[in-house]
C-alpha positions in Angstrom: -23.7 -5.4 3.0 -21.3 -3.0 1.3 -20.1 -4.0 -2.1 -17.2 -2.4 -4.0 -16.4 -2.9 -7.7 -12.9 -2.7 -8.9 -11.0 -2.8 -12.3 -8.0 -1.5 -14.1 -7.3 -0.2 -17.6 -4.7 1.6 -19.7 -4.8 2.9 -23.3 -8.4 1.9 -23.5 -8.9 4.2 -26.5 -6.0 2.8 -28.6 -6.9 -0.8 -27.5 -10.6 -0.3 -28.1 -11.6 -1.7 -24.7 -15.4 -1.5 -23.8 -14.4 0.0 -20.5 -17.4 2.2 -19.9 -19.7 -0.7 -20.8 -17.7 -3.0 -18.5 -17.8 -0.6 -15.5 -21.5 0.2 -16.2 -22.4 -3.5 -16.1 -21.4 -4.0 -12.4 -22.3 -0.5 -11.3 -25.9 -1.4 -10.3 -24.4 -3.7 -7.7 -21.8 -1.4 -6.2 -21.7 1.2 -3.4 -18.3 2.3 -4.8 -16.4 1.6 -8.0 -12.5 1.8 -7.9 -10.6 2.0 -11.2 -6.9 1.9 -11.5 -5.9 3.8 -14.6 -2.4 3.2 -15.9 -0.3 5.7 -17.9 -2.0 6.4 -21.1 -1.6 9.0 -23.9 -4.9 8.4 -25.7 -7.4 10.1 -23.3 -8.1 7.1 -21.2 -8.2 8.9 -17.9 -10.7 11.4 -19.2 -12.8 8.6 -20.7 -13.1 6.8 -17.4 -13.8 10.0 -15.4 -16.5 10.7 -18.0 -18.5 7.9 -16.5 -19.6 10.8 -14.1 -21.0 8.7 -11.3 -20.6 9.7 -7.6 -19.6 6.1 -6.8 -16.5 6.3 -9.1 -13.1 6.5 -7.5 -10.2 6.8 -10.0 -6.7 6.1 -8.9 -3.5 6.3 -11.1 -1.2 3.4 -10.6 2.5 3.2 -11.3 2.3 0.4 -13.9 6.0 -0.4 -13.8 6.7 -2.2 -17.0 9.8 -3.6 -15.5 7.6 -6.1 -13.6 6.7 -7.9 -16.7 3.8 -10.4 -16.5 3.4 -9.6 -12.7 2.4 -6.0 -13.6 -1.4 -6.8 -14.1 -1.6 -8.7 -10.8 0.2 -5.9 -8.9 -2.0 -3.2 -10.3 -5.1 -5.3 -9.8 -4.1 -5.7 -6.1 -3.5 -2.0 -5.9 -7.2 -1.4 -6.6 -8.4 -4.3 -4.4 -6.4 -3.0 -1.4 -8.5 0.2 -1.5 -11.8 -1.7 -1.3 -13.4 -1.3 2.1 -16.6 -3.3 2.8 -17.9 -6.8 2.7 -17.5 -7.9 -0.9 -15.6 -6.8 -4.0 -16.6 -7.4 -7.5 -13.8 -7.6 -10.1 -14.2 -6.9 -13.8 -11.6 -6.5 -16.5 -11.8 -3.9 -19.2 -13.0 -6.4 -21.9 -15.6 -8.2 -19.8 -19.3 -7.4 -19.5 -21.7 -8.7 -16.8 -24.8 -9.6 -18.7 -27.8 -7.7 -17.3 -29.7 -11.0 -16.7 -26.8 -11.8 -14.3 -27.2 -8.8 -12.0 -30.0 -10.3 -10.0 -28.4 -13.7 -9.6 -25.1 -12.2 -8.5 -26.8 -10.0 -6.0 -28.7 -13.0 -4.6 -25.5 -15.1 -4.5 -23.7 -12.5 -2.5 -26.5 -12.4 -0.1 -26.5 -16.2 0.3 -22.7 -16.3 0.6 -22.7 -13.6 3.2 -24.3 -16.1 5.6 -21.8 -18.9 4.9 -18.3 -18.0 6.2 -16.8 -20.9 4.3 -17.4 -19.1 1.0 -14.5 -16.8 0.2 -15.3 -16.0 -3.4 -18.0 -16.3 -6.0 -17.6 -17.7 -9.6 -19.1 -16.3 -12.8 -19.4 -18.3 -16.0 -17.7 -17.0 -19.1 -18.6 -16.7 -22.8 -15.5 -16.0 -24.8 -15.9 -14.3 -28.2 -13.3 -14.9 -30.9 -12.8 -13.0 -34.1 -16.3 -11.5 -34.2 -19.2 -11.4 -31.7 -20.7 -14.3 -33.8 -18.2 -16.9 -32.7 -17.3 -18.3 -29.3 -14.3 -20.4 -28.1 -15.4 -23.8 -26.5 -12.2 -25.8 -25.9 -10.3 -25.9 -22.6 -8.0 -23.2 -23.9 -10.9 -20.9 -22.7 -11.8 -21.0 -19.0 -15.4 -21.8 -18.3 -15.7 -19.9 -15.0 -13.4 -17.8 -12.8 -13.5 -15.9 -9.5 -15.0 -12.4 -9.9 -16.3 -11.7 -6.5 -14.3 -11.7 -3.3 -15.1 -11.6 0.4 -13.0 -8.8 1.8 -10.8 -9.2 4.9 -9.6 -12.7 3.9 -6.1 -12.0 2.6 -7.0 -12.7 -1.0 -4.5 -11.7 -3.7 -4.5 -11.2 -7.5 -2.3 -13.8 -9.1 -0.3 -14.3 -12.3 -1.7 -12.3 -15.1 -4.8 -11.1 -12.9 -7.1 -13.8 -14.3 -7.6 -15.3 -10.9 -7.0 -15.0 -7.2 -5.3 -16.9 -4.3 -5.5 -16.8 -0.5 -3.1 -16.5 2.3 0.7 -16.5 2.5 0.9 -19.9 0.8 -1.3 -18.9 -2.2 -3.9 -21.6 -1.7 -6.9 -21.8 -3.9 -9.9 -19.7 -2.8 -13.0 -21.5 -1.6 -15.6 -20.5 -4.1 -19.2 -21.1 -5.1 -21.0 -20.5 -8.4 -23.0 -17.3 -8.6 -25.2 -18.2 -11.7 -24.1 -14.9 -13.4 -22.3 -14.7 -16.7 -19.5 -12.5 -18.0 -19.2 -11.9 -21.7 -15.5 -11.6 -22.8 -14.8 -9.5 -25.9 -11.0 -9.5 -25.6 -10.5 -11.4 -28.9 -13.5 -9.9 -30.7 -12.1 -6.5 -31.6 -10.9 -5.1 -35.0 -7.8 -6.8 -36.3 -5.6 -3.6 -36.1 -6.5 -3.4 -32.4 -5.6 -7.1 -31.8 -2.2 -6.5 -33.5 -1.6 -3.7 -31.0 -2.7 -6.1 -28.2 -0.3 -8.8 -29.4 2.7 -6.3 -29.3 1.8 -5.2 -25.8 1.4 -8.9 -24.7 4.9 -9.7 -26.2 6.4 -6.9 -24.1 4.6 -8.0 -20.8 5.2 -11.7 -21.1 8.1 -12.3 -23.4 10.4 -9.4 -22.9 9.5 -7.9 -26.3 10.2 -11.1 -28.3 7.3 -12.2 -30.6 6.5 -15.7 -29.4 3.5 -16.0 -31.7 3.2 -15.6 -35.4 2.1 -12.1 -36.3 -1.6 -11.8 -37.2 -2.3 -11.8 -40.8 -5.5 -10.6 -42.6 -7.6 -13.1 -40.5 -7.4 -14.6 -37.0 -6.1 -18.2 -37.1 -8.7 -20.9 -36.7 -9.3 -22.1 -33.1 -10.4 -25.6 -32.0 -14.0 -25.9 -31.2 -15.3 -22.6 -32.4 -19.2 -22.4 -32.0 -21.7 -20.1 -33.4 -23.2 -17.8 -30.9 -27.0 -18.0 -30.8 -27.7 -16.1 -27.6 -28.2 -12.4 -26.8 -25.4 -10.0 -26.2 -25.6 -7.7 -23.2 -27.9 -4.7 -24.2 -25.2 -2.2 -23.3 -22.8 -3.9 -25.8 -25.2 -3.7 -28.9 -24.1 -0.2 -30.0 -20.4 -1.0 -29.3 -20.7 -4.1 -31.6 -22.8 -2.3 -34.2 -20.1 0.5 -34.5 -17.2 -2.1 -35.0 -18.7 -5.1 -36.8 -17.7 -3.9 -40.3 -14.1 -3.6 -39.2 -14.0 -7.1 -37.7 -12.8 -9.7 -40.2 -15.1 -12.7 -40.8 -13.7 -16.2 -41.3 -10.5 -17.6 -40.0 -7.1 -18.5 -41.4 -6.2 -22.1 -41.6 -3.8 -23.4 -38.9 -1.6 -26.5 -38.9 -2.4 -29.3 -36.6 0.1 -29.9 -33.8 0.1 -31.9 -30.5 -1.5 -29.1 -28.6 -4.4 -28.7 -31.0 -4.9 -32.4 -31.2 -5.1 -32.6 -27.4 -7.6 -29.8 -27.3 -9.7 -31.5 -29.9 -9.6 -34.8 -28.0 -10.6 -33.3 -24.7 -13.4 -31.2 -26.4 -14.8 -34.5 -27.7 -14.8 -36.0 -24.2 -16.5 -32.9 -22.8 -19.2 -32.9 -25.4 -19.9 -36.6 -24.8 -19.8 -36.5 -20.9 -19.9 -33.0 -19.7 -16.6 -33.5 -18.0 -13.6 -31.3 -19.1 -10.2 -33.2 -18.7 -7.3 -31.3 -17.5 -9.4 -28.3 -16.6 -7.3 -25.7 -14.7 -9.0 -24.0 -11.8 -7.8 -21.2 -9.5 -10.4 -22.2 -6.9 -11.9 -25.0 -4.9 -15.7 -25.2 -5.0 -17.6 -25.5 -1.7 
């Protein structure tokens, strides 16, 4: 069974992505690792090439900003189209496969290889917010998503490249849980970096118009924030230690509105029953 990893990144230095940690976390599973590096003026290309592994294959995508929010899916697909083998493992630049998940993901791939109904594998997510000490728990944060894909099944990156769909009619992929966990640090970076992220998001998704209030001295409070009591991936410990002093503890108050009240209500149901109302899924479990 041949397994190919794939990812994409641009301006990793300016945006302080843990890209080397992300790539390194899936590398033990991969026969090849394809990274689509977008136009960057901060040394990102050299940073990625510095991984210095014979399995690494760097490609330079076009990253046409005129595509708006479709850009990330288009460039993710560019990397996926180059993957030749049986399975492809996807990881974004701010995601880390916990080392405890390497074995379970490998075993899940081997089991899925024998069951042709399975087109993809799901990983669970832990989303950090503000600092690596807090996690998001409401349905605003997805609990699991497709991150391993059976090749040769016409599966395509979709939307903002969070998930995948299959075939010409973009049906949901048939997926199964892997038992592995990705740790997501996209919102647990220094505040100056998050301000830069917000500007880029506005350009991608809103034609440059700021749809959200500018970040102040603290991130706004989020419904259902929970203290993290687990263990971060070992390869992330130095990254966290080097940045923790620049991350702002505590959260700014946020006014209650209909959306936040809805999140609070569904979170209460989930905590009582284990069922998450209105959960959005890009996949069908088999």
